[in-house]
Each structure stands twice: as structure tokens, then as C-alpha cells.
DRENLOGU-141067 format. One record per residue (C-alpha): x, y, z; chain. Coordinates in steps of 0.2 Angstrom, whole numbers, plus 5000, padded with zeros to 4 digits. Layout:
! residues N
X,Y,Z,A
...
This chain:
! residues 838
4838,6036,6085,A
4852,6025,6091,A
4862,6012,6080,A
4877,6001,6084,A
4888,5995,6070,A
4903,5984,6069,A
4913,5990,6054,A
4926,5980,6044,A
4936,5988,6030,A
4947,5980,6016,A
4958,5987,6003,A
4944,5997,5995,A
4946,6010,6008,A
4964,6015,6004,A
4967,6033,6003,A
4950,6039,6010,A
4946,6047,6026,A
4944,6034,6039,A
4929,6042,6048,A
4919,6045,6032,A
4922,6027,6027,A
4917,6020,6044,A
4900,6030,6044,A
4896,6027,6026,A
4898,6008,6028,A
4888,6009,6043,A
4874,6017,6033,A
4875,6004,6019,A
4874,5990,6032,A
4891,5983,6027,A
4903,5980,6013,A
4906,5964,6003,A
4924,5958,6006,A
4934,5945,5996,A
4939,5931,6007,A
4958,5935,6006,A
4956,5953,6010,A
4964,5959,6026,A
4952,5967,6037,A
4953,5983,6048,A
4941,5982,6063,A
4934,5999,6068,A
4926,6002,6085,A
4907,6002,6087,A
4899,6018,6082,A
4884,6025,6092,A
4874,6039,6085,A
4859,6048,6093,A
4847,6061,6087,A
4848,6077,6075,A
4867,6078,6076,A
4868,6060,6071,A
4858,6062,6056,A
4868,6078,6051,A
4884,6069,6054,A
4879,6054,6043,A
4874,6066,6029,A
4890,6074,6030,A
4899,6057,6029,A
4890,6054,6012,A
4895,6070,6005,A
4913,6068,6011,A
4914,6050,6003,A
4907,6055,5986,A
4918,6057,5971,A
4907,6071,5964,A
4900,6086,5974,A
4885,6080,5983,A
4873,6088,5997,A
4862,6076,6007,A
4849,6076,6020,A
4843,6060,6029,A
4827,6053,6035,A
4829,6058,6054,A
4834,6076,6049,A
4819,6077,6037,A
4808,6072,6051,A
4815,6086,6063,A
4807,6100,6053,A
4789,6103,6048,A
4792,6098,6030,A
4777,6090,6022,A
4785,6084,6006,A
4801,6081,5997,A
4803,6099,5990,A
4802,6107,6007,A
4814,6095,6015,A
4827,6099,6001,A
4826,6118,6004,A
4837,6116,6019,A
4852,6110,6008,A
4865,6123,6002,A
4862,6130,5985,A
4844,6124,5985,A
4828,6135,5985,A
4810,6130,5981,A
4796,6137,5971,A
4779,6137,5981,A
4762,6134,5975,A
4749,6141,5987,A
4762,6142,6001,A
4768,6124,5999,A
4784,6119,5991,A
4783,6111,5974,A
4798,6113,5963,A
4816,6113,5967,A
4829,6126,5960,A
4847,6121,5961,A
4861,6134,5962,A
4849,6147,5955,A
4843,6137,5940,A
4825,6134,5936,A
4816,6117,5940,A
4815,6112,5922,A
4834,6112,5921,A
4836,6099,5935,A
4832,6080,5936,A
4824,6069,5949,A
4827,6050,5951,A
4818,6038,5963,A
4830,6024,5968,A
4840,6027,5953,A
4827,6028,5940,A
4821,6044,5932,A
4804,6051,5937,A
4793,6058,5923,A
4783,6074,5926,A
4764,6074,5929,A
4760,6091,5921,A
4758,6091,5902,A
4770,6105,5898,A
4784,6102,5911,A
4800,6091,5914,A
4801,6097,5932,A
4794,6085,5944,A
4782,6092,5957,A
4790,6085,5972,A
4775,6089,5983,A
4768,6073,5976,A
4781,6064,5987,A
4777,6063,6006,A
4792,6066,6017,A
4787,6051,6028,A
4792,6038,6014,A
4810,6045,6011,A
4826,6038,6018,A
4837,6051,6011,A
4838,6065,5998,A
4854,6068,5989,A
4858,6082,5977,A
4872,6079,5964,A
4878,6096,5959,A
4891,6089,5948,A
4888,6074,5937,A
4899,6059,5934,A
4899,6050,5917,A
4890,6035,5925,A
4875,6047,5929,A
4862,6053,5917,A
4868,6070,5909,A
4850,6078,5909,A
4853,6092,5922,A
4862,6108,5922,A
4858,6113,5940,A
4859,6096,5948,A
4850,6079,5950,A
4839,6075,5965,A
4841,6057,5970,A
4826,6051,5981,A
4830,6035,5991,A
4816,6026,6000,A
4818,6016,6016,A
4826,5998,6016,A
4826,5984,6029,A
4845,5985,6028,A
4845,6003,6035,A
4843,5995,6053,A
4851,5980,6061,A
4834,5972,6067,A
4816,5976,6066,A
4811,5994,6064,A
4794,6002,6066,A
4787,6020,6066,A
4770,6026,6068,A
4764,6044,6068,A
4747,6052,6069,A
4741,6070,6071,A
4732,6084,6064,A
4735,6101,6057,A
4726,6118,6059,A
4726,6132,6046,A
4724,6150,6053,A
4718,6157,6037,A
4703,6146,6035,A
4701,6140,6054,A
4700,6122,6047,A
4709,6105,6052,A
4715,6090,6043,A
4723,6074,6049,A
4740,6066,6045,A
4746,6048,6047,A
4762,6039,6043,A
4768,6021,6047,A
4784,6012,6042,A
4790,5994,6046,A
4805,5984,6041,A
4813,5967,6047,A
4825,5954,6041,A
4822,5936,6038,A
4831,5920,6032,A
4845,5923,6044,A
4846,5941,6040,A
4847,5938,6021,A
4830,5944,6016,A
4824,5962,6020,A
4806,5968,6019,A
4802,5986,6021,A
4784,5994,6021,A
4778,6011,6022,A
4762,6021,6021,A
4758,6039,6022,A
4741,6049,6022,A
4738,6067,6025,A
4724,6080,6022,A
4726,6098,6023,A
4712,6111,6022,A
4718,6128,6020,A
4716,6144,6009,A
4724,6160,6002,A
4719,6177,5998,A
4725,6187,5984,A
4725,6204,5975,A
4733,6205,5958,A
4734,6216,5943,A
4743,6203,5932,A
4755,6218,5927,A
4740,6228,5919,A
4749,6245,5921,A
4749,6259,5909,A
4768,6265,5909,A
4766,6277,5895,A
4762,6292,5906,A
4772,6302,5919,A
4767,6289,5932,A
4760,6272,5931,A
4741,6270,5930,A
4731,6254,5933,A
4720,6247,5919,A
4712,6233,5929,A
4714,6222,5945,A
4707,6206,5952,A
4702,6201,5970,A
4704,6182,5972,A
4699,6170,5986,A
4705,6152,5987,A
4698,6137,5996,A
4709,6122,5995,A
4710,6104,6001,A
4725,6094,5997,A
4727,6075,6001,A
4742,6064,5999,A
4743,6046,6000,A
4758,6035,5997,A
4766,6018,6000,A
4782,6009,5997,A
4786,5990,5997,A
4805,5987,5996,A
4813,5969,5996,A
4831,5966,5997,A
4839,5949,5996,A
4858,5946,6000,A
4862,5928,6000,A
4880,5931,6003,A
4893,5944,6003,A
4895,5943,5984,A
4877,5945,5978,A
4862,5956,5981,A
4845,5958,5973,A
4832,5971,5976,A
4815,5977,5972,A
4810,5995,5975,A
4792,6001,5973,A
4784,6018,5977,A
4766,6024,5973,A
4761,6042,5978,A
4744,6051,5975,A
4741,6069,5977,A
4723,6076,5976,A
4722,6095,5974,A
4704,6102,5976,A
4703,6120,5973,A
4689,6133,5972,A
4693,6150,5967,A
4682,6165,5968,A
4688,6180,5957,A
4681,6197,5955,A
4687,6208,5940,A
4687,6227,5940,A
4692,6235,5924,A
4693,6254,5923,A
4687,6263,5907,A
4703,6274,5908,A
4719,6270,5917,A
4718,6276,5935,A
4730,6282,5949,A
4729,6275,5967,A
4715,6284,5977,A
4706,6291,5962,A
4688,6286,5957,A
4682,6283,5939,A
4670,6273,5929,A
4673,6254,5930,A
4666,6238,5924,A
4664,6222,5935,A
4663,6204,5932,A
4663,6188,5944,A
4670,6171,5940,A
4671,6154,5948,A
4685,6141,5945,A
4683,6124,5953,A
4692,6108,5949,A
4699,6092,5957,A
4716,6087,5950,A
4724,6071,5954,A
4743,6067,5951,A
4750,6050,5953,A
4768,6044,5952,A
4772,6026,5952,A
4790,6019,5951,A
4797,6001,5951,A
4815,5997,5951,A
4821,5979,5950,A
4840,5975,5950,A
4855,5966,5957,A
4873,5965,5957,A
4886,5952,5959,A
4905,5952,5963,A
4918,5941,5954,A
4935,5944,5963,A
4940,5961,5956,A
4924,5963,5945,A
4907,5968,5949,A
4892,5968,5938,A
4876,5977,5941,A
4860,5977,5931,A
4844,5987,5934,A
4827,5989,5926,A
4816,6004,5930,A
4799,6009,5925,A
4790,6025,5931,A
4773,6032,5927,A
4767,6050,5931,A
4749,6056,5927,A
4738,6071,5930,A
4719,6068,5929,A
4707,6083,5929,A
4690,6078,5926,A
4675,6089,5925,A
4684,6105,5929,A
4675,6122,5929,A
4688,6133,5921,A
4678,6148,5922,A
4659,6152,5926,A
4659,6170,5921,A
4645,6183,5926,A
4645,6200,5919,A
4638,6216,5926,A
4629,6228,5914,A
4632,6242,5927,A
4645,6256,5927,A
4653,6259,5945,A
4662,6274,5952,A
4677,6264,5959,A
4695,6264,5962,A
4709,6256,5972,A
4719,6261,5987,A
4737,6256,5984,A
4748,6251,5970,A
4756,6237,5980,A
4740,6230,5988,A
4725,6236,5978,A
4709,6237,5989,A
4693,6241,5981,A
4687,6259,5985,A
4670,6266,5980,A
4660,6255,5969,A
4644,6256,5979,A
4633,6241,5975,A
4647,6232,5966,A
4643,6216,5976,A
4624,6217,5971,A
4621,6199,5964,A
4606,6205,5954,A
4617,6216,5943,A
4626,6201,5936,A
4621,6189,5922,A
4629,6173,5916,A
4640,6176,5902,A
4648,6160,5899,A
4654,6143,5907,A
4671,6135,5901,A
4673,6117,5906,A
4687,6104,5902,A
4693,6087,5906,A
4711,6083,5904,A
4722,6068,5906,A
4741,6068,5904,A
4752,6052,5905,A
4771,6052,5906,A
4779,6035,5905,A
4798,6031,5906,A
4806,6014,5905,A
4825,6011,5906,A
4837,5996,5907,A
4855,5999,5912,A
4870,5989,5916,A
4886,5994,5925,A
4903,5985,5926,A
4916,5989,5939,A
4934,5982,5939,A
4947,5985,5952,A
4965,5985,5944,A
4981,5994,5945,A
4988,6007,5932,A
5007,6010,5933,A
5006,6004,5951,A
4991,6015,5956,A
4975,6008,5963,A
4961,6011,5951,A
4943,6007,5948,A
4937,6006,5930,A
4918,6007,5927,A
4908,6007,5911,A
4891,6003,5906,A
4876,6007,5895,A
4858,6013,5897,A
4843,6013,5886,A
4828,6025,5890,A
4811,6025,5882,A
4799,6040,5886,A
4782,6044,5880,A
4771,6059,5885,A
4753,6060,5879,A
4740,6073,5883,A
4721,6072,5879,A
4709,6086,5882,A
4691,6090,5879,A
4684,6107,5881,A
4667,6115,5881,A
4661,6133,5881,A
4643,6137,5885,A
4636,6154,5880,A
4625,6161,5894,A
4614,6170,5880,A
4608,6153,5875,A
4599,6151,5892,A
4593,6169,5894,A
4608,6175,5904,A
4602,6170,5921,A
4606,6181,5936,A
4620,6178,5948,A
4607,6178,5962,A
4602,6160,5957,A
4620,6154,5959,A
4625,6161,5976,A
4633,6152,5990,A
4640,6157,6007,A
4649,6174,6010,A
4667,6175,6005,A
4679,6178,6020,A
4691,6190,6011,A
4704,6199,6020,A
4706,6214,6009,A
4688,6221,6008,A
4670,6216,6007,A
4667,6203,5994,A
4649,6198,5995,A
4643,6180,5992,A
4652,6167,5983,A
4647,6158,5967,A
4642,6140,5972,A
4650,6126,5963,A
4635,6115,5966,A
4623,6128,5959,A
4634,6128,5943,A
4633,6109,5942,A
4615,6109,5944,A
4613,6121,5930,A
4624,6111,5919,A
4614,6095,5922,A
4601,6102,5911,A
4613,6106,5896,A
4616,6095,5881,A
4635,6096,5882,A
4638,6089,5864,A
4632,6105,5857,A
4645,6115,5866,A
4662,6106,5862,A
4676,6119,5859,A
4684,6109,5845,A
4699,6121,5843,A
4704,6119,5862,A
4700,6101,5862,A
4711,6096,5847,A
4725,6108,5849,A
4729,6102,5866,A
4730,6083,5861,A
4748,6078,5857,A
4760,6063,5859,A
4779,6065,5861,A
4792,6051,5861,A
4810,6053,5867,A
4822,6038,5866,A
4839,6040,5873,A
4853,6028,5871,A
4869,6031,5882,A
4886,6023,5885,A
4900,6028,5897,A
4917,6024,5903,A
4926,6031,5918,A
4941,6027,5928,A
4945,6032,5946,A
4963,6034,5951,A
4966,6032,5970,A
4984,6037,5975,A
4989,6043,5992,A
4978,6058,5996,A
4973,6060,5978,A
4957,6053,5970,A
4954,6057,5952,A
4939,6052,5941,A
4940,6054,5922,A
4928,6048,5909,A
4916,6052,5895,A
4897,6049,5892,A
4889,6047,5875,A
4870,6051,5873,A
4860,6049,5857,A
4842,6056,5857,A
4828,6052,5845,A
4813,6064,5847,A
4796,6063,5838,A
4780,6073,5841,A
4762,6072,5834,A
4749,6086,5836,A
4737,6097,5827,A
4737,6113,5818,A
4722,6125,5816,A
4722,6139,5804,A
4706,6150,5803,A
4696,6134,5808,A
4705,6122,5796,A
4713,6107,5805,A
4729,6097,5799,A
4740,6085,5807,A
4758,6090,5813,A
4772,6078,5814,A
4790,6082,5818,A
4806,6072,5822,A
4824,6075,5826,A
4839,6065,5830,A
4855,6072,5839,A
4870,6066,5850,A
4882,6072,5863,A
4899,6068,5869,A
4901,6073,5887,A
4918,6072,5895,A
4920,6074,5914,A
4935,6076,5926,A
4933,6076,5945,A
4948,6079,5957,A
4948,6077,5976,A
4964,6080,5986,A
4962,6075,6004,A
4974,6087,6014,A
4970,6076,6030,A
4956,6066,6037,A
4945,6081,6039,A
4950,6093,6024,A
4947,6090,6006,A
4949,6101,5990,A
4938,6097,5975,A
4938,6102,5957,A
4926,6096,5943,A
4925,6100,5925,A
4909,6092,5918,A
4897,6094,5903,A
4878,6091,5903,A
4863,6093,5892,A
4845,6097,5895,A
4831,6095,5882,A
4818,6108,5881,A
4801,6106,5890,A
4787,6097,5882,A
4777,6114,5882,A
4791,6122,5872,A
4792,6107,5860,A
4773,6105,5858,A
4769,6103,5839,A
4752,6112,5840,A
4749,6128,5830,A
4735,6140,5832,A
4732,6153,5819,A
4717,6165,5821,A
4718,6179,5808,A
4734,6189,5811,A
4738,6181,5828,A
4747,6164,5830,A
4754,6154,5845,A
4764,6138,5843,A
4778,6127,5850,A
4794,6123,5842,A
4799,6105,5840,A
4815,6110,5831,A
4822,6118,5847,A
4840,6112,5851,A
4844,6105,5868,A
4853,6116,5880,A
4871,6112,5883,A
4882,6117,5898,A
4900,6117,5902,A
4902,6117,5921,A
4917,6121,5932,A
4917,6119,5951,A
4930,6122,5964,A
4929,6120,5982,A
4936,6116,5999,A
4927,6106,6013,A
4933,6105,6031,A
4925,6094,6045,A
4923,6102,6062,A
4922,6088,6075,A
4906,6078,6076,A
4892,6084,6065,A
4902,6099,6059,A
4908,6106,6043,A
4914,6122,6035,A
4914,6122,6016,A
4915,6135,6001,A
4912,6131,5983,A
4913,6142,5967,A
4905,6137,5951,A
4903,6143,5933,A
4891,6137,5920,A
4892,6142,5902,A
4875,6137,5894,A
4873,6136,5875,A
4856,6136,5866,A
4846,6144,5881,A
4827,6143,5877,A
4816,6158,5879,A
4799,6164,5874,A
4799,6176,5859,A
4787,6184,5846,A
4791,6182,5827,A
4778,6193,5821,A
4784,6204,5807,A
4797,6192,5800,A
4797,6178,5787,A
4781,6169,5785,A
4774,6179,5800,A
4777,6196,5792,A
4759,6201,5791,A
4755,6195,5809,A
4753,6206,5824,A
4758,6191,5836,A
4767,6175,5833,A
4772,6168,5850,A
4784,6154,5851,A
4800,6148,5858,A
4818,6151,5852,A
4836,6146,5856,A
4847,6160,5863,A
4865,6160,5859,A
4872,6158,5877,A
4869,6161,5895,A
4881,6161,5909,A
4879,6157,5928,A
4892,6160,5941,A
4891,6159,5960,A
4898,6155,5977,A
4891,6143,5989,A
4895,6143,6008,A
4890,6131,6021,A
4893,6130,6040,A
4886,6116,6052,A
4891,6113,6070,A
4886,6102,6084,A
4891,6110,6101,A
4890,6093,6110,A
4909,6091,6112,A
4913,6110,6114,A
4901,6118,6127,A
4897,6113,6145,A
4879,6107,6149,A
4866,6113,6146,A
4873,6123,6131,A
4880,6107,6123,A
4863,6103,6116,A
4865,6117,6104,A
4865,6114,6085,A
4868,6127,6072,A
4867,6126,6053,A
4869,6141,6040,A
4872,6141,6022,A
4872,6154,6008,A
4873,6154,5989,A
4877,6170,5979,A
4873,6168,5960,A
4873,6180,5945,A
4868,6176,5928,A
4865,6184,5911,A
4857,6178,5895,A
4855,6187,5879,A
4837,6186,5871,A
4831,6192,5854,A
4814,6195,5847,A
4802,6207,5839,A
4792,6222,5846,A
4780,6230,5834,A
4789,6222,5820,A
4806,6229,5825,A
4820,6217,5830,A
4826,6220,5848,A
4838,6212,5860,A
4844,6214,5878,A
4852,6204,5892,A
4842,6197,5906,A
4846,6186,5922,A
4840,6168,5920,A
4821,6166,5925,A
4818,6159,5942,A
4836,6163,5948,A
4838,6172,5965,A
4855,6181,5967,A
4855,6176,5986,A
4848,6160,5994,A
4851,6158,6013,A
4846,6145,6026,A
4848,6147,6045,A
4844,6133,6058,A
4846,6134,6076,A
4842,6118,6085,A
4843,6111,6103,A
4843,6093,6109,A
4846,6087,6127,A
4837,6074,6136,A
4819,6072,6131,A
4818,6089,6122,A
4822,6092,6104,A
4818,6109,6095,A
4822,6118,6079,A
4819,6135,6072,A
4823,6137,6053,A
4823,6152,6042,A
4824,6151,6023,A
4827,6166,6012,A
4828,6169,5994,A
4830,6186,5985,A
4820,6192,5971,A
4820,6183,5954,A
4814,6186,5937,A
4797,6177,5934,A
4792,6183,5916,A
4798,6194,5902,A
4782,6203,5894,A
4790,6214,5881,A
4807,6211,5874,A
4809,6230,5870,A
4803,6236,5888,A
4811,6230,5904,A
4799,6240,5914,A
4785,6227,5911,A
4796,6212,5917,A
4788,6203,5932,A
4798,6199,5947,A
4795,6188,5963,A
4800,6198,5978,A
4812,6192,5991,A
4804,6180,6004,A
4809,6174,6021,A
4800,6160,6029,A
4802,6154,6047,A
4797,6137,6053,A
4797,6129,6070,A
4797,6111,6077,A
4797,6104,6095,A
4798,6086,6100,A
4797,6079,6117,A
4800,6061,6122,A
4786,6056,6134,A
4792,6038,6135,A
4807,6028,6128,A
4798,6025,6111,A
4785,6039,6111,A
4786,6057,6106,A
4774,6072,6105,A
4778,6084,6090,A
4772,6102,6088,A
4776,6111,6072,A
4772,6128,6065,A
4774,6133,6047,A
4776,6151,6041,A
4778,6158,6058,A
4777,6176,6052,A
4764,6174,6038,A
4776,6178,6024,A
4767,6184,6009,A
4770,6180,5990,A
4772,6196,5981,A
4775,6198,5962,A
4778,6215,5955,A
4780,6223,5938,A
4796,6233,5935,A
4796,6243,5950,A
4793,6235,5967,A
4778,6247,5971,A
4768,6240,5956,A
4758,6225,5960,A
4757,6210,5949,A
4751,6198,5963,A
4750,6199,5982,A
4745,6183,5991,A
4744,6178,6009,A
4743,6160,6016,A
4743,6162,6035,A
4751,6150,6047,A
4749,6131,6049,A
4750,6122,6066,A
4752,6103,6068,A
4751,6092,6083,A
4755,6074,6082,A
4762,6059,6092,A
4775,6047,6085,A
4779,6030,6092,A
4795,6022,6085,A
4811,6012,6088,A
4821,6027,6092,A
């Protein structure tokens, strides 16, 4: 893309690197000037292609008062990233958690997704899932995004609700371009695992009217991906009591998945003069996930070693559901400048929902036969022996579990900000203060049914068969047909099979009201820029749910009120126009997840499970130090160290054998730990060789970043009634995260090869007294490739490959040789054509 801008600067730019100011103003479309402000006219800037997008993102980072990493729309489009999460994984310090091979959740500097926040156009995004705060960013198509910015340190003017960082999603605006802009892309994808295709389409348009004062931007996006995965897992069912591990059971799983994404934006901007601006930002995105899972369970009568045969029992199971997640966001605001004062007001409302109607959670068929069976390997268990284990006539319907569930998460906020440019002891300063009120409500409604196959004579699996399962790790036999299960259910009176416990215990309502105020002042003197301030947040939390004790139900209500004072200090020292040193001392707070706060309690005999609405929020003191040096055009070299001291870390524990749970064998809940610490080093290198190498090598681009993190947290709990404690690393935290991108752009050709690596991380603690049962996700390296060729001035052909080496997802128990889950996804190929105002 090529853009030309004439740039004008006033006194507001004093003390800031000239190049960064120029590019930032070009991106914003201009800066309001007072009539009597002297102007500095800078030369016209022309930017082209991948390097231009990289350069503009670096300018945003260099201009920011806090530590920010950014990726812009053109750069997002250069790689085969289908959603916002996958686009973010290229940023230093960012890694993602994948679901069925697709990026879903974002981890920042090694911290789990629930410790980070996401905003769209400045307004908080709620979470569609019933138990999460983490926003599933695979709901947001990459084609609707103008830029993604990650604030790794927070200013008092920002919500303090993240420890890792805050992801700011910005959608396209008509003021991103000088005149009319349009983009149209259409194509298809092919999945190697299932040999199926799916279409994709995206379109965007923007223009200005009323002499350039009114801007309108529209965008739509639609894609459909048909794919699958194959899995062999034990779930950690290893007997570790003997001289060597023996397996108790394992599963063979096959997934058939169709995912559809549709989204749209409508953005209006009105700028009647240099002192006023008003805007409306709207976004709607829908994500439909249709999943059919075939599962074969093999359970050994006695724990077995690999390669041995022994008596085993077998069962088959179908899970089938269509889940729809929606995110809608509306932000209405404006700002006005009065000489040295600027007032900004914004109202935002967002709604996220997840609707899962008529889900078959488990249609289970049991075999009455005993099979002489085993498994081939502890890393990838393949069924051996078991002659006749796929014979459908041996299996009878045991039960069918069904459910429908609707989660709605709503958030409304109103905020105002006031800026005042003034002098303090002759030093140019900017005073900023404001307030924000946020109201959030999360509700979940669920109805569950459980049908006993014995009530219908335990019909044979032979009457429920579908096509053969194409399973990579052995002969599987025929599938269980979803339509056959539906036909069977059509003759069942469902009112007789409602599972009241599951239905009532999963219904809840939670409210979270946050009132905040802040004040900060930025001092700008010579090459120094210092921001100091404080934020105050008051939280009111309430929850309503249901308790069940041995079949007796009662209402549960809980409420809590707390507040936090959160000071912050940001220092930037510009050594020259290209080099800056930064330091930040900040404080942040993260509330526990809704699943951890859930008020429901289930007590069955001597076993209990419950949330903990009395959990304290996690508090973090953060220290960041770093240096950043620009290297010519679209180049940077930076290094940052960071340290986080987290108080009230939340973890899962068992209270059985203590207090009111003294006579229980299990009492699973959540508790606050004393503290956790995170420290790390973040390195980043980016370089365009346009000005350094002769043709044709001057088309090379190189980007590499690495983050090294270590953490420790102390957890306490009871194992067999005995108090135990130990230290663990934080869940979802990889010690090493690395990205490498090699690109080439010259003439009509534009190519990129990207690698994303993350080392192993702790997934789950199973027994507080025995670290051998902890589950870890193994290290992963994924390679993606993209090639674009301009066949005409405004037309491109795009070819992309995801997961070039068919990287597997592997979870192990204690030792890397002990499978907990092994899953493969295959490669995805995409071919499309794009027409746009390049």
C-alpha cells in the first residue's frame, strides 16, 4: 500500500523523536493545531508494502509513554493468520493457546489468558465462555482489524485489570486513508487431514464526505473451514506406584469440525473542525463451531506396560454439538479542544454470548465382552490385539447425556478524560485526569438430560452406525451417527429425563461494578519524558447460585466490596532520535475468573466441589526496564527486563480433611496463594535491508524476537488429609517463546516464512503431594508460509500454508514419555485473490 501525507507539527511535539512524530501523525490523519501555534512542515512521506507496515508499527511503539508492541493491518494480512489471536503471536513476548490447531487465547510475557485483558476500540470485551475472563480472540476475524496494540505496562488512564498486558483491537476508519479505500478478497482453503475445502471472503470500503469532515468505513468478513484432528490420549491415567509406569486406560479420538466466522463493522467519524471530533465504532462477530467427536475408550482390568496384552473393557461414545459465540461492541464518543484543554467522553457497551442448543454431550455404548488387548507405545498409544473390539454387535446403549446452555456477558461503561497542557517550574507538562464507571453482568442458564439406555432395552450399536472413521492411528471401525442418535431421541419424552442437579447447579448470575478515577502528569523536558500518577478502583461483586447437598437444594448468595490504589511511574530518556531508555514501575489487579468465583456447591456423600466467591483479587507490582534502538527504515533492536510480584495467586486445591470438610474424601475448590513471582527478558530485532543491500537482496526482511521467563508460586492443599505444599511454575507459562520471520518483497512478489516456538509449560496440577502427576504441554514449533503476487496494479494472488511441518499437540504426565494427549491437525492450504487500493 502507498500513502502520501503532508505533516504539520506544533509545540506538542517538543522533546520527541522527529521521525516517530511524523509517522504517528500520518497514521492518525493529522493533529489539531491552535491557530497561533508555530508550524513545522515536514516532507512528504511515502511508504510501501510489508516494510512500511512494520515501520509504522515501530513508530507507534516509539511514541508511546508506556511499553507497547503493535502490529498493523497490512502486516496482519501478510501472514496466514485467520483471527486476532494468530496475528498477535508474531509480537515479542506473545504466545497463543490453540484449540484444534487454531489460535484462540493470548498469553503475554508468560502469563495465562485470564490474567490479560482485551478491548475493542477502547471498550472492554466480555468473554463468551461461562467460566472465563479470557476473550477467545478466534471470534474476531483478522480482516476487520486495523491494528493490534499490546500494552505491557499500564498507565493510570488505562484499566488496571491485567497483569500480563492489555490487547487493544482497533478497527478500520475512513481517516486511515486520504481518499476512498476499498479491498475485496475471495478464496478457499483445503485441509490435508480431511481432504475438504471451505470458502473465505472479506471486503472493506471507506470514504470521506462533506469536504472530508465525515468519514464512513464498512467491512464484512466470512469464512468457512472444514477440517479435523486425530487424537490418542490417556488423560494421565498412569499408575506410578510400581517400578515403572503402567497404563490404566486410554482413548482413541477422531474429530470432524466445521468452523464458520462472519463479522462486520460500521464506523463513522465526524470532524467538523480541528478542535472537534466525534465517532461511532461498531463491531459484530459470530463464530460457529460444529464439532463431532468419536471416542473409543479402552480400560485395562490391571495396569499394563507397553507391548503387553491383558484383559480390557471397551466402550464407544459420540459427542456432537454446534456452539455459537457472538461478540458485539458499540463505542460512541467525542472530544473537543479549548485552547490548552481537551475534554473526551466515551460510552461503550459490549455483549458476548455463547449458545449451545441441543448438544449431545455423550451417547455412550458399552461392550459386555472382555478383550485381550494392549497398547504399543507410552507416547502414542496404538491399540494392539483386541480382536473383534470394533464389532458393533458387542456394544449396547448405556446412556445419552444432553444439554442446552446459554451464557451472556454484558458490559457497559462511561468514561471521561480531561487533558491540560501547562508548565510546572518552566517544564512543559500535560495533566490528565478522569473517571470511569463500568457495569458487568454474567449469567449462565443450563438444562441437562440423562437418558438410561436400560429404559429402552439397551439397543445395539449396530442400529446407530454411520460411515467408517478415517483414523490415522489404527483401525477404528464405523462411526456413531449423530442423525441416528437424533432419530432415537425423537421418540423419547425428554421431560422424564431432566438432570435436575446439573441443570440447577450450573445456573448463576454474577455482577461486577467497578468505579475508577485517576490523575497523571507527563513532564516533557529536553530528552526526558516522565509520567507519574495514580489510579483508584472500587469493586462491588455479587453472585447468586444454587447449592445441592445430597439431593436438597438451597439458594446461595455472596457479595464483596474492595478497593485498590494503584500508583504508576513511567520514565523515558531519549538518547538521540533513534535510541530510548525506558523504565516503568506499575501496579495492576486482576479479579478471579467467573468459574473460580462461581457460587454453586455440589455435595454428594463424602465428595464436594464448589467455587469460592470470597477469593481475593490478584495484585501485582511490576518493574520494567529496557532500551530500544531504531535501525534505519523499518528496523529496531530492543531489550527489556521485567519482574512481577503477584499477591493472592489463585490455584485449585482440595480441602478434604479440614474444618467443615474433615469427613470428606474430596472437597475441590479454589484458594489464594501467598505470592508468585515472574521475571524475564524480552529481546527483539527487526530489519529491512532495503537501504543496506544491493538488488535483488534489498528486498529481504528479517524479524526475530525471543522472551525468556521464569516464575514460581507456592501452593498448599491436602492430600489424603495431610497438609502439603510445594512450589510450581505458573500454569500456561513457557520459559522460552521465540518468533522468526524471513520476508522478501521486490517488484510484484511478496513472500514470508514465519516460525513460532514456545517451550513446554505446566497445564495442570493433579496431586499437590506428587509432582509426577503434573501435566505439561510439550514444546511446539509451527511454521507458516505466505506468498503474494501482483498480477495487476490493484490485484494480487495469495497462496498460504499453515502448519507446514504438521506440528503435533502433545501433553505428557510428569515424564515426557508418558502420554496425556497426542493430537495431530495436518496442514491447511489457502488460495485467494485480492483486489484493493494498494
